[in-house]
C-alpha positions in Angstrom: -0.1 -0.1 0.1 1.7 3.8 -1.1 1.5 6.1 1.2 0.5 9.5 0.6 2.9 12.1 0.5 3.3 15.0 2.5 2.1 18.5 0.5 4.7 21.3 1.5 4.3 24.5 0.3 7.3 26.9 0.8 6.9 30.4 0.3 10.0 32.9 -0.1 9.6 36.7 -1.6 12.2 35.8 -4.2 14.5 33.6 -5.7 17.7 35.7 -5.7 20.8 34.6 -5.1 21.5 35.3 -1.5 21.7 33.8 1.7 18.2 32.5 2.6 17.4 31.7 -0.8 20.1 29.4 -0.9 19.1 27.4 2.2 15.6 27.6 0.7 16.7 26.1 -2.4 18.4 23.3 -0.7 15.9 22.4 1.5 13.2 22.3 -1.5 15.6 19.9 -3.3 16.9 17.5 -0.9 13.6 17.0 1.0 13.0 13.2 0.8 11.1 13.0 -2.2 9.6 9.8 -1.6 7.7 11.4 1.6 7.0 15.0 0.7 5.3 17.0 -2.2 6.8 20.1 -2.2 5.9 23.3 -4.2 7.6 26.3 -4.1 6.1 29.7 -4.3 7.9 33.0 -5.3 6.1 36.2 -3.6 7.8 38.9 -5.8 9.6 37.0 -8.7 12.0 34.5 -9.4 15.6 34.5 -9.7 18.6 32.4 -10.1 17.6 29.2 -8.1 14.2 29.1 -10.1 16.0 26.9 -12.7 17.9 24.8 -10.2 13.8 24.5 -8.7 12.6 23.0 -12.1 15.4 21.0 -12.8 14.7 19.0 -9.5 11.3 19.1 -10.7 9.8 21.3 -8.5 6.5 23.2 -9.1 7.0 26.7 -9.2 4.3 29.3 -9.2 5.2 33.0 -9.4 2.8 35.7 -7.5 4.0 38.8 -9.1 3.7 41.0 -5.7 4.3 45.0 -6.7 3.8 46.9 -3.5 4.6 46.4 -0.1 0.4 46.0 0.5 -0.8 44.5 -2.6 -4.3 43.2 -2.2 -4.1 41.3 -5.4 -0.9 39.5 -4.0 -3.4 38.3 -1.5 -5.9 36.8 -3.6 -3.5 35.3 -6.3 -1.9 33.7 -3.0 -4.9 32.3 -1.4 -5.9 30.7 -4.7 -2.7 29.1 -5.1 -2.7 27.5 -1.4 -6.2 26.6 -2.0 -5.3 24.5 -5.2 -2.4 23.2 -3.5 -4.0 22.6 0.2 -0.6 22.0 1.7 -0.3 20.4 5.2 2.4 22.5 5.9 2.9 26.0 5.0 6.6 27.0 5.5 7.3 30.4 5.1 10.6 32.7 4.9 11.5 36.1 5.5 9.4 39.3 6.3 7.1 39.5 2.8 6.3 35.8 3.0 5.8 35.3 6.3 3.4 38.0 6.8 1.2 37.3 3.8 1.5 33.3 4.1 0.3 33.7 7.9 -2.4 36.7 6.8 -3.8 34.0 3.9 -3.5 30.9 6.4 -7.4 31.0 6.9 -7.7 29.5 3.2 -6.0 26.4 4.5 -7.2 26.1 8.1 -6.1 22.8 8.9 -2.4 23.3 7.5 0.5 24.1 10.6 2.5 27.1 9.4 6.1 27.4 9.8 8.0 30.8 10.2 11.7 30.6 8.7 13.7 34.0 10.4 17.0 34.3 9.1 18.6 37.4 11.4 18.5 39.2 14.4 16.1 41.5 12.6 17.0 44.6 14.4 16.7 46.7 11.2 12.7 46.2 11.4 10.5 49.3 11.7 7.6 49.3 14.5 5.0 48.5 12.7 6.9 45.4 11.2 7.9 44.1 14.6 3.8 44.9 15.5 3.1 42.8 13.0 5.0 40.1 13.7 3.1 40.1 17.1 -0.1 40.0 15.8 0.6 36.9 13.6 2.5 34.8 16.5 -1.2 33.2 17.2 -0.9 32.3 13.4 2.2 30.8 13.9 2.7 26.8 14.9 6.5 27.2 14.7 9.0 29.9 14.5 12.5 28.3 13.5 15.7 30.7 13.9 18.8 29.9 12.3 20.9 30.5 15.1 20.3 30.8 19.0 20.4 34.3 19.0 17.5 34.7 16.4 15.8 32.8 18.3 16.1 34.6 21.2 14.6 38.2 19.4 12.0 36.4 19.2 11.4 34.9 22.4 12.0 38.4 23.6 9.4 39.8 20.7 6.7 37.5 22.6 6.7 34.2 20.6 5.8 31.2 23.4 9.1 29.0 24.1 7.3 26.0 22.6 7.0 27.5 19.4 10.4 28.2 19.1 13.1 25.8 17.3 16.9 26.5 16.0 18.2 24.9 12.8 21.4 26.2 11.7 22.4 26.7 8.0 23.4 23.6 6.2 26.5 24.3 3.9 27.8 21.6 1.1 31.5 21.0 1.8 33.7 21.4 -1.7 36.3 18.6 -2.2 39.2 18.9 -0.2 41.3 19.5 -3.7 39.1 22.5 -4.7 42.2 25.0 -4.0 43.3 26.7 -7.2 46.0 26.1 -9.2 48.6 28.7 -9.5 48.0 29.2 -13.2 44.2 30.0 -12.2 45.3 32.0 -9.1 47.3 34.3 -11.6 44.7 34.9 -14.0 42.1 36.0 -11.2 45.2 38.2 -9.8 45.7 40.0 -13.2 41.8 40.3 -13.7 41.8 42.5 -10.7 45.1 43.8 -11.7 46.8 43.0 -8.2 50.6 41.8 -8.2 51.6 38.3 -8.1 52.2 38.5 -4.3 49.3 39.8 -3.1 47.5 39.0 0.4 44.1 39.0 -0.2 41.4 39.6 2.5 37.9 39.5 1.2 34.2 40.1 1.9 31.5 38.6 0.1 28.1 40.0 0.7 25.7 42.9 0.2 27.1 46.2 0.7 24.7 47.3 3.5 25.0 49.4 6.8 25.1 46.3 9.2 28.0 44.5 7.3 30.4 47.4 8.8 32.7 47.3 5.6 34.5 50.6 6.2 36.2 49.0 9.0 37.5 46.6 6.7 38.7 49.6 4.3 39.9 51.4 7.6 41.9 48.2 8.8 43.5 47.5 5.1 44.4 51.2 4.9 46.2 51.4 8.4 47.9 48.1 7.9 49.4 48.5 4.2 51.6 51.3 5.2 53.6 48.2 6.8 52.5 45.3 4.8 51.8 47.1 0.9 51.3 43.1 -0.4 47.4 43.5 1.5 44.6 44.1 -1.0 40.7 44.1 0.4 38.6 42.5 -2.4 34.3 42.9 -2.1 32.3 40.4 -4.0 28.6 42.0 -3.6 26.5 45.1 -4.4 24.2 46.9 -2.4 22.9 50.9 -1.4 26.4 51.6 0.5 28.8 50.8 -2.3 28.9 54.6 -3.9 29.5 56.1 -0.2 32.1 53.1 0.3 34.1 53.7 -2.6 34.1 57.4 -1.9 35.3 56.2 1.7 38.2 54.2 0.2 39.0 57.3 -1.8 39.0 59.5 1.2 41.2 57.6 3.7 43.6 57.0 0.8 43.6 53.2 -0.1 41.3 52.7 -3.2 44.2 51.2 -5.0 44.3 48.4 -2.2 40.5 48.0 -2.3 38.8 46.0 -5.0 34.9 46.3 -5.6 34.0 43.3 -7.8 30.0 43.8 -7.5 27.8 41.0 -7.4 29.0 37.8 -9.0 27.3 34.7 -9.8 30.4 33.1 -9.2 31.4 34.5 -6.1 32.2 31.2 -4.7 35.2 30.6 -7.5 36.5 34.1 -6.6 36.3 32.3 -2.7 39.1 30.4 -3.4 41.3 33.5 -4.0 40.7 34.6 -0.7 43.7 34.2 1.6 41.4 35.2 4.6 37.6 35.9 4.7 36.6 39.1 6.8 33.1 39.9 8.3 32.9 42.7 10.4 29.0 42.9 10.4 27.2 44.2 13.6 24.4 42.1 13.3 24.0 38.5 11.7 21.8 35.2 11.3 24.0 32.9 11.1 26.1 33.9 7.9 26.2 31.7 5.1 29.3 33.4 3.6 31.3 32.8 7.1 30.5 29.1 6.8 31.4 28.6 2.9 34.8 30.6 3.4 35.1 27.7 6.2 34.2 25.1 4.3 36.6 26.3 1.6 39.5 25.9 4.1 40.0 29.9 4.8 40.7 31.2 8.3 38.1 33.9 9.2 38.4 36.9 11.0 34.6 38.6 12.0 33.4 40.5 14.4 32.8 39.0 18.0 28.6 38.9 18.0 26.8 36.2 18.7 25.7 34.9 15.6 29.4 34.8 14.8 30.7 33.4 17.9 28.6 30.4 17.1 30.5 29.6 13.9 33.9 30.8 14.5 36.0 29.5 17.3 38.5 32.0 18.6 42.1 31.0 18.1 40.8 27.7 16.6 39.5 28.5 13.6 39.8 32.0 13.2 39.5 35.1 15.3 36.9 37.4 16.7 37.9 41.2 17.4 35.3 43.1 19.0 32.7 45.2 16.8 34.0 48.3 15.2 37.3 47.2 16.5 39.4 48.3 13.2 42.9 48.1 15.5 41.8 44.5 16.4 40.9 43.6 12.4 44.4 44.9 11.7 46.2 43.1 13.9 45.0 39.7 13.4 45.4 40.5 9.4 49.0 40.9 10.1 49.2 37.5 11.8 47.7 35.9 8.6 49.7 37.8 6.6 53.2 36.9 9.1 52.4 33.7 9.9 51.2 31.6 7.2 51.4 28.5 9.3 48.8 29.3 11.3 46.3 31.0 8.6 46.3 27.1 7.3 45.5 25.3 10.4 42.9 28.0 11.3 41.3 27.2 7.6 41.5 23.2 8.4 40.2 23.4 11.5 37.4 25.5 9.9 36.3 23.2 7.1 36.5 20.5 10.0 34.0 22.6 12.2 31.5 22.8 9.1 32.0 19.0 8.1 31.0 17.9 11.7 28.2 20.3 12.5 26.7 22.2 9.7 26.5 19.9 6.7 23.0 19.7 4.8 21.7 16.4 5.5 21.6 17.9 9.0 19.5 21.0 8.1 17.4 19.0 5.9 16.8 16.0 8.8 16.0 18.6 10.8 13.2 20.4 9.3 11.9 17.1 8.1 11.7 16.4 11.7 9.4 19.5 12.3 7.3 18.7 9.8 6.4 15.2 11.2 6.2 16.4 14.4 3.6 19.2 13.8 1.4 16.5 11.8 1.9 13.5 14.4 3.7 11.3 11.3 6.4 8.6 12.1 9.2 8.9 9.9 
C-alpha cells in the first residue's frame, strides 16, 4: 500500500542569489521525494535559483507582488494555496512570513512554519507590531541561530513555538584549491600583484556589514604590509559611499569593488582570509562557505559569528567596530601562513561535523513530522 506524501508549500519573496534563498533551495531540493511533495511559491519574482528548482522537478509559481501592501497578491496567493492545499506552509523572510500567515484562513488545517534568518533589529515599529499580531497564526518559528531565536522570544513568541536549525553548507572537495595558473589569472583580472595577500568579503554592501571597518584596517596595515589588498564581492546601497570612503582615507588602490558575481564561490578560492565586520547577522552563509573552503575567518565578535568561529581555533573574533583588532589579526595571517592554514583546516572540519546539509534537511523534516504527528 502506497503511503500518501506530505504536501509542503514553501513560500519566499524572491529566488535571488542570497543566503536565505540558497538555504531555501537546498531544503526544497533535498527533502526526501518519497515522503514529501514540495511546491514552491515566490511572492515577488523568480531569480537564479528558479532553474535549480525546476531541474529538480519542483513546481514553481510566481505571484508577482508589486508593492509592500498589494491586495492582488492576497487574492493570487490565496488561490494558489487553495489549489495546493498544503499540509505544511513553510514561509521564509518578512514579506512571505506576513502574507503567508495572513492567508492561513484559506487552509485552516495546515500547519504554519515561519523561518527567520537574522536578528531583525532593522525592522520598523509596524513590522514588529505585525510580527506580534501573527504569533497566534504560527505553529513553529525556526531561527537559524540561537541569537535569532532569542530575538523572537523577546518579541513574545512562546518558547514551545520556537526551534533552532542552523544553516547547512555543502562541503567542497578537498582538492578545490585553485591552481597557481588560475590564481595568477584572477590576480591579473583584478590588477593585483603576484604576491598579493587577499583579504576578502562576500555579501551585501549594506550598513549592518560595517565594511568601512575592513577598509580602515587595510588602510592602516598596508603602510607596513603593502602587499595587502581587500576584495569585496557583492553590491548594495552602501557601495558608492564605501568607494568614496576608500578614496578619502587613501587606500582606493588597495580595495577592489567587484560587484555582484554569480561565481562568488570561485572568487572565494582566491582569498587568503575571509573577513566580516557585521553589526548583526543570523548565521552567515558567507562565513560558513569560507570555512568549508578551508579559509581562516576574521569576524566581528557578535553572537551569530561566535556560533561559527572559534577564537584561536578556526579564526579570530575582534570586538565589534575594533578596526585595530582586525588590523592586528590580519597582520598575523600575513606573517604566520602556517597559522592561517591550521585555522582554515580546523574551520573546514567544524563545518563537516556540525553544519552539513543533510543535518539541516533532517531537522526540518523532523519538525514537519512532529507537527503532523507522522512517524518517520
